[in-house]
N, C-alpha and C positions, 0 to 999 in steps of 0.2 A: 086419291092420282096424284100427280107431282107436276111440277112445273121443271124441265130440261132444261140447264144455263150452262155454258161453257166457261169452265173455270181455266182451263190452260190448254193450247196448242202449240207440238212443233213438229219440225220436222227435223232431219239429214241433210246437206247439202246434197243438190241433186247431182251423179254424175256421170260423166258419156262411159259410150259403151267401150269395155275396154280398158278406162281410164281408173282413175282413182281408187275405186271398189270395186276394180276386177277382181282382186284378192278376197273382197268383206262376202262371206255367207249371207242371202238373206235372213236367215234368224237373228245375225249379230244387229245386222242393218236395224232390224224392227224392235230388238230389243235394249237399243240404244235408245231410242224415241221415247219404250215403256218407262225405262227407269228415269229417262230427261224427263218427261213432264211430271210424276208423280215428285219427283226432286226438287225443281222448281216451285212448288206450291207448297213440298213437307208434308205430303198426306202418305198415310203407312199404306203400301202395297195390296195389302190385308186385306183393306176395307173396300177393293174393286171387285164386283159381283160376277163383271166378265167382262173378256175384250174380245170383239166383235172387229174381226181382220178381212179387210179387201186384199185378194191378192189372184192375177187374173190368168198366169200360167201357173199352175200347180202342178208340176210337173219336177220332180229331183230333187234339189236341194228347195223348192218350193212345195214341196208336196206333203204328207204326210203331216196334215194342221200348220204348217208353218205358224201359225199364230201361238197356237198352244207351244209348240215349240218354244217360239220366243220368250215366249211370259216365264217357263222356268231357266232360261236360256240366263235373265236381267235379274233371276234372281226374286222374283215373286211367290209367296207360300205355294205349296201343290194345292192350296184350296185353291186356288185364285182360276177359273176355266179361260177358255176361247175357242174361236171357230169363228174358221174360213172359208168367204163368199164370194163369189164372181156374179160379179153384175159389168163385168167386163171395163172399158173404161172407166165409168163409177163407181169403182167397185170399194175406195175408198171413202167416199162422199157418202155412197148408201152404208158403209159400214155405220159411220156419223149418225144417219136416218136412222139404222137400227137401233143403237146407244141412247139417243134422245126418247124414243120409241118407248126401249123398254120403260124409262125414267117417268115417262109422261103416264103410263100404263099400272105405275103405283110396284112394278117387280120389281126395281132395283132403286139403289138411292146412289151411286157411284157406278160406271160404265167405261170403260175406252173405248172409239171409234177409231181403227188403221187402218192403216195400209203398208203395204211391202212389195216392190217388184226389182229383183236384179235381172235385168236383159242381157244382162251379160254372161249370169251364169247360168240361167233356166230363159234360154232363148224363146222370144215368140213364136207361137207357135210348135213350141215341142211337146207339148202336153196329146196332142192330135195321132202321137206314134209316129208319125214316119218322118220323114227331111223339115228340119225348119223355115216353112217355106211358105208364100201366101199362097200358095196352086193347093197347098196341103188341106187346107182349110174348106174346100168345096171338094175332095175329094174323097173327104167320110163321111158328109155330109148326107141324111138322106133321100135317095134318087127323087123318092117320091114326093119330098116337100119341093124341090128344083124343076119341079115340075110345075107346080102349085105356087111357086112364088119365085120370082126372079132377085136372086143373092147376087151382090157384087161387096168385089173387093173396097175396102174405104177410100182407098186412092180413088176408086172412080167415081164414085159416088161421089167426091171433091172435084174431081172432073166437071160430076153431071152440074153441079151446082155454080162452077164458073158460068156453066153455057145458060142456063135458065136466070139468072142473074145479072150477066151480062159484064163479066169479074173479068177483068186481064191481069196480065203476064206482071206486068208494071204496077198494078193495084198489089196482087200479093208481096212482091219482092219490097214494095214502099212498106208492108205492114210489117213483114219480118224486118225491116232494116230496125222499124220506131221499136220494136221489142227489143231488141239489141240492146239499144242504145238507150232508154229505159231500165232494165234489167241493171245495164253494166253502171247508171248512176247511182239504181238503189244499191249496188252490191257496194261501190268506191266512196260512200257514205255512209255505208254500216247499219241500213234501213231492217235489214230483214233480222229483227229481233228473234223471229219465230228460228232461226237455223242452230242448231246444238252442234258444235264443231266435232269434227268426226275423223277418228283415224282413217288414213288409207295410204297411197302408196304413188311417190312420181313413175316418171317415166323410168327409171333406173331400180326403182325397187325400192326404194329408199321408204322408209315411215314420213310421213308428213301429216298435219292437220288440217283440214279441207274445210272452211269457214265461210264458204261460199259457192255456188253451182259453179260447174266447171266447164258449162258445154256456153258459157256468154263472153260475143267475142266484142263488145264494146261496137267501136266501128267497123261498118260491115261495108267493105267494098264493091260501090256500087256494080264495077265493071264485072266482077266476076261473079256476081250474083249474078248477073241477066246472064252470064255464060256457063249458068248450070243447066247440063240436062235433064229434060222431066223426065218422071220414073212412071208415069202410067199412056200416057199415050204422047207418042212423037210431036203430033199440033198441041196439044198442053198446056196448063200452066202450073203445074204443080210440082216443083221439084225435092230437093232435099232442103234447101234452102229456107223453103218459106211450110215448110210441114216440121210437125215435133221432132222436137232428137229423141234418141233411143237412147234410156238411159237407165241408172241405179239410183234408187233409195227407198225411205222410209217418213213414213210421218203418224205421229198419233193426235189424238183429242179426248182430253181427260169433260165428261158431261157429268153432269150430280142434277139430285132435285137439290131445287131452290133452296129450299127452308132447312133442309139438312145442313147443306155447304156453309149457310152463312151461321147456323149452330156452332158450327166446326171453326168457324173464322175465318173460313176462306173468302175470299171474295169473286163474285160472278163476274166476266167477263163480256159476259156478250148471253143474252135471250133468240130461240127458235121462233120466227114470223109465220115462216113455210117451209114446209118437207113434201116434194113431189117427182114423182115419177111417170113419165109418160111414154106410149110406144108411139110410135112412127114409121113411113114407108122404109120397108128396107132396102129400097134402089136407091133412094136419095136419106139415108140414114143417118146423115150430118146435121139432116133440120130439124131434126128433133128437140133442139136449143130455142127454137122460134116456141110452140106450143109450151114447150117447161116454163121458159121465161115468162110467157103471158099467163102462166095457170098459178105459180106463183103469186106472180104480184094480186094478182085475183084473188088469191087465199088471205095474202097479208095484210088484203086491202091500200093497195099501193098505186105507184106510178113509176114510169122507169126513171121519171125526174125528180122523183125523190128517194134513190140511191144516189147514195153518197162513194161506193165503192161497188164494181161491180170486179169478176175473174168469172171468166170464160174460158174455159181447156184450148187453146191456137193448134189441137191438133195436126188442124190445117186453114191457115190463111182464110183461104173458102171459106172455112165454115162463121171465123168472125166479119169477116164482111156482108157476110149475105143476110143474117141475123142481127147487125147493124142497118141496112138496107130497111129490112122490116120495123124494128123497135126503135129504131131514130136515140141512139143512146146518146148523152154527152160523153166522148170519146177521148176525153181528157179524164174520164173516169172508168173508162177500161183496160183492164191489166195496166194500172198505172206504174206499177213496178216490172213490167214485161212477164211477155207468158211464156211458155209451153217451147215457145219457138226457138228463144234463149235459155232460158235455166233446165227443159226439158221435160218431157214425159213418160214418169217409170209405171207405165200402168196403173196396176191397184195403189201406188201410194200419192196419184197426181191429187186425186178426190179430198184425202184427210189433208193433203201438204196444201194446196190450195183453200182451205179453209181457213189452214195457220197464216198464211202470207196475208187471204183477208183480213184479219181481225188483229192482224201487229198492222198491218195499212190503218186500216179502221182509225185502233188507238192510236199510233202516230201522226196521223189528219184531225183529229177531233170529230174525225163521220159517226152516224150515226147506224147507219142501214147497208147493208150491205150484201147482194145475189152472188150467187156463185151457183155457174151452169155449165153442167159437161156434155157433151152428146157420145154417142154409144153406139159401138157396133150392132149389124143387128135393124136398129133402125128404134135407139128410144133416148131418153135425158132423163138424167136428172137434175137439180134445183134447190136450191134453198137460200132463204132469206131469214137473214138473222139480225140484232136490232143491238147494239153496244151499249151498256146498262154504266 
């Protein structure tokens, strides 16, 4: 049995849909992080025993096991295998879980958990065979299932959460503005050491090097934010401005057996205190972060107040606010460098990307304990507790 530890974690900047990475194939984005993570620590890529990749829309350029394609594109030996999984928005985080579990089981000593999503080049829902839109989801589902279980779009779930918790439009817009403020400050001060400078193009098609997340707006015009139309209900609260951005990006986390890594001269950065996944009510699908957090803290033997850093994915502002109402965390420790409303949510990449960001944040601040938790479609959630070494 091994003790899995994180050796290094990196990500590309997250690009806006149709933005700097519009010409970047997803396998190339993922290859950038795979080569980048091994180069940072100086490990021979041939030592990697598996690459576990999370990608949600596995169609087009993200089909054909894009993880394996990226491994070859990165120049890893052909002996390094890869697999691509789909736990929807938790895919990248699940990939890190599977990598660490393989090491804990003693099956491997080096593995990479990673994720990639180009929502520009492989639009959400395009894997369903029809037009890439939200309605296509329900048109292809089994009618027998729909008779047994109410399934709704995530945006509708976000609106139901607002109703149940009494969350106002002013509440969600304020959280969104704060997310941009924090992300802008972190980018301006160069805090995101997890980001690998990555080539893209500007509006005119000229090659540029992106070093920070493209969607960050900095100071948000409150009047414009308040004037945005709601998306899912005419009298609702959810707008494009208080929801996660559609984005392109990739991330990778190098996980190793602690004893072997130290024998090889590598310095472990963090160990895993808890890894959990839960199911929850599909109609209130985004509330899974609440039981997932409680279970992860229980397994780690911790309380919410013990945590120095928390990353909860800002899929929708209502997710964060309802979770915070139930868990009562110190909000200064929640998404301290902003969240997906500001930096974007490239579906399969976000889980590994948030892990990389949280580790960088703990290192920067000297914190010890971090929690990452993500809501997932159809009613699920993944959560991880790490301890910096």
